[in-house]
N, C-alpha and C positions, 0 to 999 in steps of 0.2 A: 753569745752565740758564736760557736767556733767555726761554723761554715761561712762566715763573712756575708757576702752579698747573696748567697744561695737562698732560693725561695724558702721562706718561713712558712710552715703549714701548722694551722691550729687544728686540733682534733676534738671531736665530741662523739658521743655514742648515739647511734640511731635507736629507734624504737626496739629493734631485735638485739641490741647490744653490740652490734658491729661498729666499727669506727668509720666515720665519714669525714672528709676534710675539705676545707675551702682554703685556697691560697690567700694570703694577706691582702694581695692586690685585688681580691674579689672574684677571680675566676673560679669555676667549678672544675674539680679534677675529673679525669675521664671515668674513673670508677664511680664517683657520685652521679655523674651525667647519665651513665648506663643505668644505675639504679632507679633515678627518677623517671627515665623513659619507660622502664618496665612497669613502674607504679601508675604512670599515667595510662599506659595501655590497659592495665587491669581495670582501672577506674572506668574507662570507656566501655569495656566489655560488660560491666554491670548493668542490670535493667534500670533504665531511667525512671526517676520519679517513683521508686518502690515505696517511698514513705507517703507519697501524695496519691497513691492509686485510689480510684473511686471504689468505695465499698460495695460489695455485691448486694444487689437488691433482694431483700427478704420475701418470703412467701406472702406475708401480710401486705407488704408494700405493692407487690405485683398484683395481688387481688384488688386492692384499693385502686390501683391504676386502671385495671380492667372494668371495674364498676363505674369509674368516672367516664371511661371511653365508651361503655355501653350507654349511658346516658347521653353522651354527646352524639352518638350515632342515631339514637332515638329522635333527637331534635333535627338532626340532618335528614333523617328518613322523612320527617313531616315536610321539610322544605322541598325535598326532591319530589315527593308525591304531589304536592301543591303545583310545582312547576310542571310536572308531567301531566297533570290534569288539565292545566291551562294549554299545554301544548296539544293535547288530544281534543280539547274543545275547539281550539283554533283550527285545527285540521278538519274537524267536522264541519265548521262553519264554511271553510273554504270549499269544502266539496259540494256543500249545499248551494252555495253561491255559483260555482262553476256549473252545476246542473241547471240552475235557474237561468244563467246566461245562455247556456246552450239552447234551452227551451225558447227564451225570448228572442235569440238571434234567428230561430227557425220561424217563429211568428213574424218578425220583421221581414225576413226573406219572402214569406207568403204574401204579405201585404205589398211588397215591392212588385210582385207579379200582377196583383190586381190593379195597382196604380198604373203600371206599364200598359195594362190592357185599356184602362181608361184613357191614358195619353194617346194610345193608338187611334181610339175612337174620336177623341177630340181632333186629332190631326186630320182624319178623314173628312170630318163634317165641317172643318175650318173654324171651330169654336176656339175659345181663349184657352190653350193648353200647350203653347209652344215650349215653355220652360220645363215642362213636366218630364220629358225624356232625359234632360240633364240631371234632374233630381233622382230619378229611379235608376240612373246608372251608377250612382254613388255607391261605393263598396263598404262604407262604414257610416254609422249614425252621425259621427261628428261633421262629416261633409254635408250631410243632409241638413243638419242644424245650423251650419254656417251659411245656408242659402235660405234663411227664414224670409227674406224679402220675396223671393221667388214663390215661396209657399203662400205668402200673404196674397199674392196676385192671383194664383191658380186656385186659392181656397175661398174665393168670393161666393162661389156657389154653395159653400158649406158642405162640400162633398164628405161624406162619412168615411170613405176609403182614405182620403187625404188626411183627415183628422186622426184616424187610427194609425196611419203611417208615421205621422209626426210624434204621436204619443209613444208609439213603439220604439222609435229612435231615441227619444228622451229616456225612456225606461231602460233601454239596452245600455245606454251610455252610463246611467247611474249604477247599474249592476256591474258593469265591467270595471268601473272605478272602485266599487266596494270589493270586488274580487281581488283587484290588484293590491289594495290596502291590506286585505285579509291574508294574502300571500306573504306580505312584508311582515305582519303580526305574527304569522305562523313561524317564519324563520327566527324571529326574535325569541319566541316561546321555546322553540326547539333548542336554540343555543343556550338558553337559560337552564333548561332541564338537563342538557348534556354536561353543563358546567357543574351542576349540583351532583350528578351522577359521578363525575370525576372526583369530587371531594369526598363523597360517602364511601367510594371504593377504596380510596387511600386510607380512610379510617378503618374500614373493614379489614384490610390487610394487617394493620396494627393489632386489631382484635384477634385475628387468627393466630398471629405470632404469639401473643400473650396466652391465648388458650392452649397452644401447643406446649407452652413452657409450663403452664400450671397443671395441665392434665385434668384429672377428676375435680380438682379443687377450684376449676375455672367457674363452675356454676354456683354463684353465691345465692341464688334464689332457692326456695324450697318450702318445706312445711313451717310449723310454728318455730322450730329451732334453726331454721335456715339450711337444714340438711338436704341431700339429694331427693328428688321425687322420681317415681317411676314414670316411664313414658306412656304407660297405659292408665287411662282414666276409667276404664270400664264404660258402662252406659248410663245415661242420666236416668236417675230414679227419684228425683226430688219432688217437691210439692208444686212446682210451677205448672200453670195451665195455659191453654190458649196459645197465642203467638209467643210468649215467653218460653213455654215448653218447647216449641218448635225451634226457637233460637238455640236453646241449650242442647237439645238432642243433636242438632247439626254441629255445634261446637265440639261436643264430646266425641263426635265421629272423627274429628280431625287430630285427636290427641296422638302425640308421637311424631307428627309431621315436622321436619326440621324448619326453623325460621328462615325467611329470605326477605331481605330489604326490598321494599317496593312491591311485595308479593301479594297478589289478590287471588291466588289459586293456580296450580294445585299446592304450592307452598305459600306461606303468608308472613306479613309482618303484623304488628299488634292491630293497627287500624284496618288493615285488609281483612284480617279474621273476623272482627266485630262487624264490618260493613257487610261481608258475605253471609255471616250468621243471621243478621237481621233481614237481609235479602231473601234468605230461605224462608222466612216468615212473611214475605211479602211487604216488608217495610224498608223503604229507601232512606239511608243516612248518608251524610257526606264522607269523602274519602280520608281526610286528615284528622288527627286527634283534636286539635283546637275547634275545627268546625263541628265535630261530633259533640263536643262539649256544648258549644253554643246552640246546637239543634236540639238539645234535650233539656228537660226541666229538672231543676236541682231537687236532690233527695238527701235528707240527713243520713248519716251513717247508721244511726239507731233504727231508721225506717227502710233500709235496704230490702229490696225484694229480688228473688231470683229473676235474672234477665236484665237487671239494671246495668248500666255501663259504670265502671269505676275507673277514675283517672288518677295518674301519678306524675310526679317529677315535672312540675310546672307545665302540665299538659304535653309532656313528651311521650307518655305511655297510657294505654288503655287496655282494660279487660272486661269480662262479663261476670257479674256476681252470680254464684251458683248457690248460695245459701250456707249457713253454718260458718260464716266468717271467712269463706274462701271464694276464689275467683279462677276462671280459666282465661288463659292468654297465650300469645306467641311472644316470648320475651325478647330474644336478642340472638345475634350470630353465635352459633355454637350450641344454641339450646333448641327447644322444640315446643310444640303446643302442649301446655300441661295445666295442672291446677296448683295454685300457690295460696298462701294464707295471708290475709290482711294484717295479721299480727306479726308476720315476718318483719324484723327490725327495719330493714330497707324500705319495704313498702308501707309500713306504718309510719315512718318518718317522712316519706315523700308523697303521702296520700293528699290528693287535692280536693276530691269531692266525687259525687256520684250523679248520674243523670238518668231519667226515665222518659220514654216517649209517651 
């Protein structure tokens, strides 16, 4: 080594054939350092995780996802409809109780006037009625009931007016307590329904996004081959008679109307359509699918008659049998009231049973 203590540099070839060097002491030369910095910058500029990128969802995968979501929303719709029905029933009960309380309070007020007149007469003739003015001046039934001993004293003569006044106070107190409890119950039912509404609307937003992505391929229902079905059903011309015919004529008149969760008209969900169809024939059936199933008598698939209800997907969905192996229903978000086939692969594999009234 003729250079004595001069730095000894070892060289090797880089990937592109150029020489790079490291000093024997282990330090990196300026040229090498610059090269490494450039390489590091280039590496950072590359898309991260290219090799691990999530594969794009296929059409069949998206359709399967939508089908599963449609089923989920069907069941959510039943829960929401049940909660909403309970809310409406609680509201109706509270209104009836408030009306009754109003009438009873007026009756109690009228009796107070009569008892006051009786008290005035007792005072004038000096009879035993000194405590009556205190009683009739009470502004609420509880105050009256708290003075039962006074009533016992003045009621020795078995006065009809006093007895009625006391009974009215007791009845009014009970009704006011019932109305208060009904108001609490209504608030709970309303909150439950609104919570279910929030859940189903979140799912429906997911449905809409998938429907937009899939386009015409979104509707997996259809005829025997699962293909698309026209939004026009024509008019019913089958063999049904009596109420069954009325049910089907009404249902056919709704063909092409878009689905709406919770809908009972002018747009419908599945059980809203069946409930209103039967109502058109003067028949009352429950609001939600499981209750409609329980309210009907079981019919074998071989003995189906036009007008019978057909149930699917673990009682998540319902339609009306029209004959010839077909049924009319309101399927799901993005679809409309239409006729489908029981031999359609999805409906066939998710068939639960049928019911007749």
